N, C-alpha and C positions, 0 to 999 in steps of 0.2 A: 556609594551606590553606583553600580555599573550603569553608564548612559547607554541608551538605545541609539543605534545608528540611524541616520536620517533615512527615511523611506522603508524602514523595517515594519511590516504589518504588525498590528497589535491585536492579539487574540486571547481571550480568556481561557479557552479550550480549543482543541482540534478533534472534533467528534465525527466529522464527515466532510465530504466534498460538496454535497448537495447544499445549496444555499450560499456558497461562497461567491464572491464576485470575481470577474475576470482580473480586476486590479489586485485583489488579495492573492489570487493564485499566481499571477505574474511577479508580485512582490516576493513570494516565497521561492519561486524559481530563481528570480534574480539573486536573492540572498544565498541560495543554495550554491550558485556559480562561485561566490566568493570563497566557499570552503573546498572546492575541488583542488585548486592549486595548493592549499594548505595540507590537504590529505596526501598530496603527491610529494610533499617536501619531506626532508629529514626530520625536522622539528614539527610535529604535527599538533603539539598541545598548546592551548591558549588558556588564559585564566579568566575568560569572561564569566564563567559560572562558578568561580571558586567560592567555596562556602555554601553552595547550594547543594540540595539532596534530591536525587531522582530515584524513584522506587519503580522497578519493573515488576508488575503484578500479572502473571500470565496464568490463566486458568486452563489454557490449552497448550500442548507442546509446541515449542517453537525453537529453532536453532538460529536461522537466518535473521529474523526480525528482532528477536531479543538481543542477539549479539550486536547487530547493527546499531540498536538504540544505546546499548552499553558503551560501545566504542565511540559513538557520537557524543554522549555525555562526558565521557572521560577526556575526550580530546578538547572539550570546552572547559575542563577543570572541575566539574561537578563530582561529588561523592555519589556512587551508585550502589543501590542495594537490590539484589535480585532475590525476590521471594519465591520460594519453592513451595507451590500450592499443595503438592502431594504430601508434604510433611507439615503443613501449616494448620492453624486452627480451623480453616475451612473443612479440612478432612474430618475434624471432630464435631462438625455440625454448625459452625459459625455462619451466619448468613452473609450475604454480600454487603448489606448495609452495615452490619456490625463490623465487618472487616474495614469498610471505608471509614467508619468513625474512629476505629482503633488506629488506623494509619494516620488519620487526620490529626489525632492528638499528638503524634510524633513530629508534626510541623514539617512535612516535606515540601519542596518547591514544586514538584511535578510527580504525577503518577502516570506511568504508561501502563495501559491495561488491554489485555486480550481476554475475551470471554466467549464461551460457546452460545450464549443467548444474545439474540439481536435486541438491542436497546439497553443492555445491562451497563454499558460504559456511560451512556447518557444519565442513567439514574445514579450511578456512583458520582458523577460530576456535580450533581445537585446536593450532595451530602458532605463535600469537602471544601476546604478554603484554599486549595491550590489548583494549579493547572492540571488538566486531565488530557492525555493524548489517547486516542482510540488506535490500538495496534491490531484491531480486527474484532468485530462483534457478530458472532453467528453468521448469517447470511446477508447482513446489512451492509457494512462498509469497511474499507481498509484504506483510509485517506492517505497515509504516507506512501503506500504502494502506488497509488495513482499519481501522486506528486512526483516520485521518482521516475515513474514511466514517462510522464509528461516532459520532465527534464531531459531525459535520454533522447526522446524524439526531437525536442527543441534544439538540442545541441547538434543533432545530425541534419535536421531539415530547416533550422532557422525559425520556424513557426509551426504551430499546430493548425492554424487557420486554413480552411480548405482541404485538409488532407482527408482521404478515404481510409477509415480504420475498420478492419474485421476482427472481432473478438470471437474466438472459436472454442468450442468444446462443451464443458460442463457449466453452462450459464446458470442453471437453476441453483446450484449450491455455492456459487462464487460471489463472495463480497468484493474481491478484486474487480470483477466485471462491473458491479454496480457502481463503485467508485470511479472507475475509468470511463464508463459511459457519462457520468456526470461531468467529470473534468474535460473530456474531449469535446463534449457538446458546448460547455460554457466557453471554451477556447476557440470555438468556431470550426471544429472538425465534424465530419459526418460518420456516423457509426453504424456498422452492421453487426448483428450477432448470428452466428452460424453453429449449428449443432443439430443432434437428433431431437425429434419432437419430445421424447422422453426426458430430455435434460434441458428443455426450454420452459421458463415459467409462462404460465397461461396469460399473464397480463403483461409480458415483456413489451409489447408494442406501445404501451402507454408511456414508456420512457423515451419515445420518439425515435426509435431505432428501426432499421430495416431488418426483417427476419428472414433468414435463409436456412434451408434444411439440407443443403448441398454445398460441398466445398467448391464445386465447380462454378456455381453461380455466386457464392458468397465471396470468393476471393478474386472475382473478376475485377481486374484494373485497380486494385487497392494499393495504397502506399505503405500500409502497416499491416502486418499479420501478427496478432497476439493470441498465442495458444494458452489454454488453461489447463490446470492439472485436473485429472479425473478424480474427484474427492469421493472415493468408495467408502471412507469412514463416516460420511454423512448420509450414505444411502440406506434406506430401509426398504429392502426388497431389490428386485432386479431391474435396473435401468438401461442396461445394455446386454445384448445376447451373450457376448464374449469379448475379452480384451483384444483378441485378434481381429474380430469383425468391426470393433470400434476403430481400430487403427486403420483397417482397410478403407473405411468410409470417411473417417474424420481425423485420422492421424496426419500430420503435416510431413509430406516428403517432396522431393524435387518435381515429381510428376504433377502433383496437385498445385504446386507453387508456380507452375508455368503460366497460369492464367492471370496471375498478379502482375503488377508492374515489374520490369526487369530489375529495378533497384529497390524493390520493396524490403523494408526492414523486418526482421523476424525477432519477436519478443516472447518471453515466457516468464511469469512472476516467480517460478520455482516453488518447491523443488520439482525438477523434471522427472517424469517417467519416460525414459528413452524407449522407443518401440511401442509406446501407448498413445501419448499425444504428439510425439515429434520424433522423427528419425534422426539418428546421431549425425549423419552427414549434414543435415540442414541445421541442426542445433550448433554444429561446430563450424559452420560456414563463416569464415573470417571477413568476407566482404559484406554479408548481409546480416549475420546474426549479432545482436547487441545485448545478448543475455548476460554476459559478464559485465558489460557496462552498467546494466540496471543494478547490479549488486554495488558497484562502486558509487553510483549516484545515490543509492539509499543511505549511505553514511552522511553524505553532504546534505541531503534533504532533511534528514532527522536532526542534524546540527542546526540547520536553519529553523526548523520548527521549535526546538528548545530555545533558541534565542528569541524567536518571535513571542513565545509564551512566557519565559521566565528570565530573559535578559532584561535586567532592571526591575524585576519583580521580587518583592520581599514578601515572605509568608506572614502576613499579619491578618488577624481575623477580619474578613470582609474587606480587605484593602489590597489594591494592586498599585504598585508604584509606577 
């Protein structure tokens, strides 16, 4: 049996950031650091998860996240199965719970799930005897995205404590925003959300954030500017007058960035809509943009999460080693 390294957080599942302790988050980020050099080396593969099976079960389209999880699992030596929901029994009327029980009977060690309904991943986790990782559920959470964002910032700034972070754009439809709000606050940062009233949840202030409806006030003296994708596929009705008007008031360009700190980092969870949420010159700014670093950190974070959940874990009914 594979031994877990000292200091590695033990988690049965990773369903969200909310409720995690600062120590658990720091432990996952520390563990992620161990994989960055490995991923930059010629020999990227380890056998920590040899003989383990990871299933990617994505009910929504994804390229970046699913590929990142697949690369992470394979670099740890696991067998990876990508389930194509479009051609699976789900399309034939099988329920989520029936799918969960079917997969559970195959004795996987972990299931990575993305689903369009908030809470669906949590429900599935209650019906299987393996680890479950939330790769995004509805408008609820996307925990590994928040972890990789936290890792990116920590490597650039040394710590998240005391930083002023502005999360800008489509707050209403963003699970990334919710996970990041939780993580940044747990780690001691102060968070502002910035966007038009039509894209701001009515109860967002309950999360303990500052709410701004102007980029000029929202970006004032911030350390981190995180732009969000305008999620038109989740919108029923008209939330913005036009794309051009949205960019005029809420798209990030050098002019709006002037009020932030001179060394403010620019982030985006991707995929980017250039000319909608962010200007190309800002996105490609080599001194301030860390967007490509976020992608690199994603693989390391997901390797760390898999180790924390199934490194030393054998799939036995009701048992975790």
